[in-house]
N, C-alpha and C positions, 0 to 999 in steps of 0.2 A: 799487462792487463788484456783480458780478452773482452772486445765490444760485444754487449748484449744484441742478439739480432732479434726481430720481431718478424714473424711471418705476415702474410696476408690473412691467414685465418685467425690468428692473433686479434689482429686489429678489427675483424669482423664480430668477435665474441663480446663485444661491447654492449651492454644492457642498453635498450632504448628506453627513453623515460615515458612513461605512461602518461596519457593525457587524462587529466583529470574532466570527471564527468561534470556536467552543468546541468544540476537537476532542474526540469521543466516546472514551473509551479503549476499544480493541477488546482482547480477549482472545484469546490464542494459540491454535489449535486443537491444540497440543500440550498444552496446559497444562490444557485443558478434559479430554483424555483421560487426564491425569495421567502423561504418559510422561517418562520420563527420558534415555531412548535412541532414536535413530530408525536403523532399519535400512536398508539400500539395497534389500533385498529385498521392503519392505513398499511394493509400486506404488500401494495403493489411497489411503495415507496422504501418499505423496509428490504423487500427483497433486492433490490439493487445492493444493498449493503452486506450482502451475504453470498458466499461463493456457492458452488455447486455441490460442495460437501457440506455445507451447512455451518460454516465456520464465518464469525463476522471480520469484514474486512479490516484491515489496520489503516490508521491514517494516512499512512502514506499512500495507499492505495486510493482512499476514499477522497480524500483531500480536504477533510473535515478538520475543523479546530479541537481544541481540548475538550471546549463545552459541547460542541456539536457531537462529537463523538462519547460523549459520556451520555447526550440524549438518546443517540442512535444505541448504544450497547443497552441502556434501561428499558427502551421500547421493544428491542427484539425479544431481552430475557421475560418481559412482561407476555409479551405475545407467545412465547414458547409455552410458558406457564399456563396461559388460557388455551391453549392447544390450536392457535392460529396459526403459527409456524413451527416447522420440525426441528426437534434436537439436531438430528443426524438425517443427512440424505440416503438414501438406499442407492 
């Protein structure tokens, strides 16, 4: 019987375990300002939740809860409808 030889390169080829990312909890901009209601006329606050391309930030990036994200979405959509916010940035 022949013995199986392992070379140094075979030993180095072992895959390293990837470390799991620990997500840092982000606090919502609404909870920082202690706001309960978000108005569609408040363009300064709404613009914090929009990217430079005009897209609404996801919950993971904005740190908003589900209910807060719904308020943000509705306020941004209504502000766009009223012409206060652009649909698409140029």
